[in-house]
C-alpha positions as CSV (number, residue, x, y, z in Angstrom):
1,M,110.1,120.9,126.6
2,K,107.8,118.8,128.7
3,H,105.5,118.4,125.7
4,M,108.4,117.4,123.5
5,T,109.6,114.9,126.1
6,R,106.3,113.2,126.1
7,I,106.2,113.0,122.3
8,A,109.8,111.9,122.0
9,A,109.5,109.2,124.6
10,G,106.4,107.8,122.9
11,L,108.1,107.7,119.5
12,A,110.8,105.3,120.5
13,G,108.9,102.5,118.9
14,L,109.3,104.2,115.5
15,V,112.9,103.1,115.3
16,L,113.0,100.1,117.6
17,L,112.1,97.4,115.1
18,S,114.6,98.5,112.5
19,A,117.5,98.6,114.9
20,C,116.6,95.1,116.1
21,G,116.5,93.7,112.6
22,G,113.0,94.4,111.2
23,G,109.4,94.3,112.0
24,G,107.2,91.2,112.1
25,G,104.6,90.3,109.6
26,G,100.9,90.4,110.0
27,S,97.5,89.8,108.4
28,S,97.9,93.0,106.3
29,D,101.1,91.7,104.7
30,P,100.8,92.6,100.9
31,L,102.6,89.4,100.0
32,A,100.6,87.1,102.1
33,G,99.9,83.9,100.3
34,G,102.9,84.4,98.0
35,G,103.1,83.5,94.3
36,E,102.7,87.1,93.0
37,A,104.1,87.3,89.4
38,A,107.0,89.6,88.7
39,A,106.2,93.2,87.7
40,P,106.5,94.2,84.0
41,A,109.9,95.3,83.0
42,D,109.0,98.9,83.0
43,V,107.4,98.8,86.5
44,I,109.2,99.0,89.8
45,R,107.5,97.5,92.9
46,V,108.7,99.3,96.0
47,G,108.5,97.4,99.2
48,S,109.1,98.2,102.9
49,E,109.2,96.7,106.3
50,Q,106.3,97.0,108.7
51,F,107.2,100.0,110.8
52,P,106.8,103.7,110.3
53,E,110.4,104.8,109.5
54,N,110.8,102.2,106.8
55,Q,107.4,102.7,105.3
56,L,108.1,106.4,104.9
57,L,111.4,105.6,103.3
58,G,109.6,103.3,100.9
59,E,107.2,106.2,100.0
60,I,110.2,108.5,99.5
61,Y,111.8,105.9,97.1
62,A,108.5,105.5,95.3
63,Q,107.9,109.3,94.7
64,A,111.6,109.8,93.7
65,L,111.2,107.1,91.1
66,E,108.0,108.6,89.8
67,A,109.7,112.0,89.5
68,K,112.1,110.4,87.1
69,G,109.2,109.0,85.0
70,V,109.3,105.5,86.4
71,T,106.0,103.6,86.9
72,V,105.8,102.4,90.5
73,E,103.6,99.9,92.4
74,R,103.7,100.1,96.2
75,R,104.0,97.0,98.4
76,F,104.5,98.5,101.8
77,A,104.4,96.9,105.3
78,I,105.6,93.5,104.0
79,G,107.1,92.4,107.3
80,S,110.5,91.1,108.2
81,R,113.6,90.5,106.1
82,E,112.7,86.8,106.1
83,T,109.7,87.7,104.0
84,Y,110.9,90.5,101.7
85,Y,114.3,89.1,100.9
86,P,112.9,86.0,99.1
87,A,110.3,88.3,97.4
88,L,113.2,90.4,96.0
89,L,114.7,87.2,94.6
90,D,111.6,86.0,92.9
91,G,110.5,89.4,91.6
92,S,107.4,89.9,93.8
93,I,109.0,93.2,94.7
94,D,111.9,95.0,93.2
95,V,113.5,97.3,95.8
96,V,113.3,98.0,99.5
97,P,115.1,100.5,101.8
98,D,117.3,98.3,104.0
99,Y,119.8,98.6,106.8
100,N,123.2,97.5,105.7
101,G,124.5,96.0,109.0
102,N,121.5,93.8,109.7
103,L,121.3,92.9,106.0
104,L,124.9,91.7,106.0
105,R,124.3,89.6,109.1
106,Y,121.3,88.1,107.5
107,V,123.3,87.1,104.4
108,V,126.5,86.3,106.3
109,P,125.5,85.4,109.9
110,D,129.1,85.4,111.2
111,A,130.2,88.7,109.5
112,T,132.4,90.9,111.6
113,E,132.6,94.1,109.4
114,S,131.5,97.2,111.3
115,S,132.3,100.4,109.4
116,P,129.9,101.6,106.7
117,E,132.5,101.1,104.0
118,E,133.4,97.6,105.1
119,V,129.8,96.5,105.5
120,Y,128.9,97.8,102.1
121,A,131.8,96.1,100.4
122,A,131.1,92.8,102.2
123,L,127.5,93.0,101.2
124,Q,128.2,93.6,97.5
125,S,130.5,90.5,97.5
126,A,128.0,88.3,99.4
127,L,124.7,89.1,97.7
128,P,123.5,86.6,95.0
129,P,123.7,87.8,91.4
130,E,120.0,88.5,91.3
131,L,120.4,91.3,93.9
132,T,122.6,94.4,94.2
133,L,122.9,97.6,96.2
134,L,122.7,101.2,95.0
135,D,124.4,104.0,97.0
136,Q,124.0,104.0,100.7
137,A,122.9,107.0,102.7
138,A,124.9,108.7,105.5
139,A,121.8,108.2,107.6
140,E,121.8,105.1,109.7
141,N,119.6,103.7,112.4
142,K,121.9,102.1,114.9
143,D,122.8,101.8,118.6
144,A,124.7,104.8,120.0
145,F,126.3,106.0,123.2
146,T,124.0,108.9,124.2
147,V,124.3,111.5,126.9
148,T,122.5,114.7,127.9
149,R,123.8,117.9,126.3
150,A,124.5,119.3,129.8
151,F,126.8,116.3,130.5
152,A,128.5,116.6,127.1
153,E,129.2,120.3,127.5
154,A,130.3,120.1,131.1
155,N,132.9,117.4,130.1
156,N,133.8,118.6,126.6
157,L,132.5,115.3,125.0
158,T,132.0,114.8,121.3
159,S,133.3,111.2,121.0
160,I,133.3,108.0,123.0
161,E,137.1,108.4,123.2
162,D,136.5,111.6,125.1
163,V,134.3,109.9,127.7
164,V,136.8,107.0,128.5
165,P,138.4,108.8,131.5
166,L,134.9,109.3,133.0
167,C,133.7,105.7,132.4
168,P,134.4,104.7,136.1
169,T,131.9,107.3,137.2
170,I,129.2,106.5,134.6
171,Q,126.1,104.4,135.3
172,F,125.1,103.2,131.9
173,G,121.6,102.0,130.9
174,G,120.1,100.1,128.1
175,P,118.4,96.7,127.2
176,T,119.5,93.7,129.2
177,Q,121.0,92.2,126.0
178,F,123.6,95.1,126.0
179,Q,125.5,93.2,128.7
180,E,126.0,90.3,126.2
181,R,126.2,91.8,122.8
182,S,129.6,92.2,121.1
183,Y,129.1,96.0,120.9
184,G,127.9,96.2,124.5
185,I,129.8,96.0,127.7
186,E,132.4,93.8,126.1
187,G,132.8,96.0,123.1
188,M,133.1,99.2,125.1
189,R,135.9,97.5,127.2
190,N,137.7,95.9,124.3
191,N,137.5,98.8,121.8
192,Y,137.8,101.8,124.1
193,G,139.0,100.6,127.5
194,C,135.8,101.9,129.0
195,E,134.8,100.2,132.3
196,F,131.5,101.6,133.5
197,K,130.7,102.2,137.2
198,G,127.7,99.9,136.6
199,F,124.9,98.9,134.3
200,T,121.2,99.5,134.7
201,P,119.0,97.1,132.7
202,L,116.1,99.1,131.1
203,D,114.1,98.8,127.9
204,T,115.2,98.8,124.3
205,G,115.6,102.4,123.4
206,G,112.2,103.1,125.0
207,P,110.6,105.5,127.6
208,L,112.3,103.9,130.6
209,T,115.8,104.5,129.1
210,V,114.8,108.0,128.0
211,A,113.5,109.0,131.4
212,A,116.5,107.5,133.3
213,L,118.9,109.5,131.2
214,A,116.8,112.7,131.4
215,D,116.5,112.6,135.2
216,G,120.2,111.6,135.8
217,T,119.5,108.1,137.1
218,I,122.0,107.0,134.4
219,Q,124.7,109.2,132.7
220,G,124.9,107.2,129.5
221,A,122.4,105.3,127.5
222,D,122.1,103.0,124.5
223,L,119.6,104.7,122.2
224,F,119.1,104.5,118.4
225,T,120.5,107.2,116.3
226,T,117.2,108.1,114.6
227,D,115.1,108.2,117.8
228,P,113.1,111.4,118.1
229,A,113.8,111.3,121.8
230,I,117.3,112.5,121.1
231,P,116.4,116.0,119.7
232,G,113.2,116.0,121.8
233,N,115.2,115.8,125.1
234,D,118.3,117.7,123.9
235,F,120.4,114.5,124.1
236,V,123.8,114.1,122.3
237,T,125.0,111.1,120.4
238,L,128.7,110.6,120.8
239,E,130.8,109.8,117.8
240,D,132.1,106.3,117.5
241,P,135.5,106.5,115.7
242,K,136.4,102.9,116.3
243,N,133.0,101.6,115.0
244,N,132.1,99.7,118.1
245,F,128.5,99.9,117.1
246,P,128.1,98.2,113.6
247,A,127.0,100.4,110.8
248,Q,123.3,100.4,109.9
249,N,123.2,102.8,106.9
250,I,120.1,102.9,104.8
251,V,120.6,101.5,101.4
252,P,118.4,100.5,98.4
253,L,118.5,96.7,98.0
254,I,117.3,96.0,94.5
255,N,116.7,93.3,92.0
256,A,119.6,93.7,89.6
257,S,117.3,93.3,86.6
258,K,115.5,96.5,87.5
259,V,118.5,98.8,87.6
260,T,118.3,101.4,84.9
261,P,119.9,104.9,84.7
262,Q,116.6,106.5,85.8
263,V,116.3,104.2,88.8
264,E,119.9,104.8,89.8
265,E,119.6,108.5,89.5
266,A,116.4,108.6,91.6
267,L,117.5,106.4,94.4
268,N,121.1,107.5,94.6
269,G,119.8,111.0,94.8
270,V,117.7,110.1,97.8
271,S,120.7,108.5,99.5
272,A,122.9,111.5,98.8
273,A,120.3,113.8,100.5
274,L,119.5,111.5,103.4
275,S,121.6,112.6,106.4
276,L,121.1,111.5,109.9
277,D,119.7,114.9,110.8
278,E,117.2,114.7,107.9
279,L,116.0,111.3,109.0
280,L,115.6,112.4,112.6
281,A,113.5,115.3,111.4
282,L,111.4,113.0,109.3
283,N,110.8,110.6,112.2
284,V,109.7,113.6,114.4
285,T,107.2,114.6,111.7
286,I,105.8,111.0,111.5
287,G,105.2,111.1,115.2
288,E,103.3,114.4,115.1
289,Q,100.6,112.5,113.1
290,T,99.5,115.5,111.2
291,Q,100.5,114.4,107.7
292,T,100.3,111.2,105.7
293,D,103.5,109.5,104.6
294,A,102.8,110.7,101.0
295,Q,102.6,114.3,102.2
296,I,105.8,114.0,104.3
297,A,107.7,112.4,101.4
298,T,106.5,115.0,98.9
299,A,107.6,117.9,101.2
300,W,111.0,116.3,101.8
301,L,111.7,115.6,98.2
302,Q,110.8,119.1,97.2
303,K,113.0,120.5,100.0
304,V,116.1,118.6,98.8
305,G,115.4,119.2,95.1
306,L,114.3,115.7,94.0
307,A,110.7,116.5,93.1
C-alpha cells in the first residue's frame, strides 16, 4: 500500500489539467504556426490536449476509427482549448476528446447547467453549425467530495446527502479557490446545507491533499474523479445527486463534415464502454510507465470488444 500511495500521489498531475480546463501549449504543438490545410474527406485527423489522460483518449479514438477502416492522422498534444477549438473549425483537425462542462463554459461563459444531460443539450444548442457532439461517455473527470473508505464505512456514506449531518465535524481540504468557486464552500452550503467545521487550503488535487486525507488531517477532500490516488489510497468518491459539481463527461467534439456512419459507430462505441472505473484504471496504467499509449489503447479496445 505504501508503494501504491507514492505512485498515486505522484500521478495527480495526470488529471489536474483537464479538470482545470486544459493543458497549455508548447514548442511541440503540432499546429504551431497554423495554416494547415484540411485533411482529405476520407481522412480523420484526431487531436488531443497536452496531458497524459487526454493524449491516451486521443489514441483510443484513433485506433477505434482505424478498426472501422477509417484512415487516421494523429495530431496529439495540441495544447489548450483556445488552440484546438479554432483548429476544429478550420479543419486543421477533425475530432478531439473533450470535457463537456469546460467546453460549455468556453462556448457559453455564463452557462449554469450542471447535470450531464443538461450540459450535453446546452452544448448541442450552442455549438456553431460546423461542430457537433457524438455520444458522451459515463466517465467524467471532475471535482468530487472524497473521503477515506474507513470514514465512509464507519458512517454509512455513499452520497453527499449522507454526510450532511456530519459536516459540522468535518475539516475539508482542497485548493484555495474552492472557497470562492460556485461549487465550493458556497455550493455545498446552498445545495446540501453542509457547513464544514473548517477549510484547509492545500494544492489542486495534488500530493498535499492526498496526504492530508490519508493521515486524517482532513476528513473530506476535493479530488478529481479520475485521479489514480483514489483507488491507490482506498478513497471513496461520494455521489452528488444534486449535481453540485458540474459535469465533465468525456465527449467527442467533431467537425460536422466528418461525421459518417463508420465514425459514429467507432466513437460512440468508445463512449459506451468508457466508464469512470475504466478511465481510472487507464490512468493508473499510464502512471506505471511500462507501456506506450498505443499499447494501452490496443489492450483496452480489445478488452471491450472494439478492436
